[in-house]
C-alpha positions as CSV (number, residue, x, y, z in Angstrom):
1,M,-13.7,-14.9,18.6
2,S,-13.9,-13.6,14.8
3,K,-12.0,-14.4,12.1
4,T,-13.0,-11.5,10.1
5,P,-11.0,-8.4,11.5
6,D,-12.8,-5.5,12.6
7,L,-12.4,-2.7,9.9
8,N,-12.1,0.2,13.0
9,D,-9.2,-1.4,13.9
10,G,-6.5,1.2,12.7
11,H,-3.4,-1.9,12.8
12,Y,-5.4,-3.7,10.1
13,A,-6.2,-0.4,8.4
14,L,-2.6,0.6,8.3
15,L,-1.5,-3.6,7.3
16,R,-4.4,-2.5,4.2
17,V,-2.3,0.7,3.1
18,Y,0.9,-0.7,3.8
19,A,-0.2,-4.0,1.3
20,Y,-1.3,-1.1,-1.3
21,Y,1.7,0.7,-1.6
22,R,3.6,-2.5,-1.6
23,T,1.4,-3.4,-4.1
24,L,2.1,-0.1,-6.3
25,L,5.6,-0.2,-5.8
26,S,6.2,-3.7,-6.9
27,S,3.9,-3.4,-10.0
28,L,5.6,0.6,-10.8
29,L,9.2,-1.2,-10.8
30,L,8.7,-4.8,-12.7
31,L,6.7,-2.2,-15.3
32,M,9.6,0.5,-15.3
33,F,12.1,-2.9,-16.0
34,A,9.2,-4.0,-19.0
35,F,9.6,-1.5,-21.0
36,N,13.5,-0.1,-20.3
37,V,13.0,2.9,-18.2
38,A,16.0,2.9,-16.3
39,V,18.5,0.8,-18.3
40,N,21.1,0.7,-16.3
41,I,19.4,0.9,-13.0
42,L,17.1,-2.2,-12.6
43,G,18.0,-5.3,-13.4
44,N,21.9,-4.6,-15.0
45,E,23.4,-7.2,-14.1
46,Y,21.6,-10.1,-13.6
47,P,18.5,-9.2,-16.3
48,A,16.7,-12.3,-15.9
49,L,17.0,-12.9,-11.9
50,Y,15.8,-8.9,-11.6
51,Q,12.7,-9.7,-13.6
52,N,11.9,-13.3,-12.1
53,T,12.4,-12.0,-8.8
54,A,9.9,-9.1,-9.3
55,V,7.3,-10.4,-10.4
56,I,6.9,-12.8,-8.2
57,H,7.2,-10.5,-5.7
58,T,4.8,-8.4,-6.8
59,F,2.1,-11.7,-7.3
60,L,3.0,-12.0,-4.0
61,N,2.2,-8.6,-3.3
62,F,-1.2,-8.8,-5.8
63,L,-1.9,-12.0,-3.7
64,T,-1.5,-10.1,0.0
65,L,-3.4,-7.1,-1.2
66,F,-6.8,-9.6,-2.5
67,L,-7.0,-11.5,0.8
68,L,-7.0,-8.4,3.1
69,W,-9.2,-6.8,0.8
70,W,-11.6,-10.0,0.9
71,N,-11.0,-9.6,4.9
72,R,-10.5,-13.7,4.9
73,F,-7.5,-13.3,5.7
74,T,-6.6,-12.4,9.4
75,P,-2.7,-11.8,9.3
76,K,-1.0,-12.7,12.9
77,Q,1.3,-10.9,13.9
78,E,4.5,-13.3,12.6
79,Q,3.0,-12.6,9.3
80,I,2.9,-8.8,9.2
81,F,6.5,-9.2,10.9
82,L,7.5,-11.0,8.1
83,L,6.3,-8.6,5.5
84,L,8.2,-5.9,7.4
85,F,11.3,-7.7,7.2
86,V,11.5,-8.8,4.1
87,D,11.0,-5.1,2.9
88,V,13.8,-4.4,5.9
89,D,16.7,-6.3,4.5
90,R,16.0,-5.8,1.2
91,L,16.7,-2.1,1.6
92,F,20.1,-3.4,3.3
93,R,20.8,-5.7,0.9
94,A,20.8,-3.1,-1.9
95,N,23.2,-1.1,-0.7
């Protein structure tokens, strides 16, 4: 069995699009915080914690995107579930 995923596989292509989305979104939120675009919204109560978390999240998203882009990383079902779970968990905890 090959470690390289089939590029025609719809699930793998969807995961790559999702990785691009996560990377773009986390980068945008980090830039908005860095340039004080949303001063009263992003990182209002704990700015250092928000900044550190956003930097780590953005770095992990770039790493995931890089690994998927080079096709050297065939994600297991558990790893895909973890990506989705983290996003859903953050959405529910934000409210």
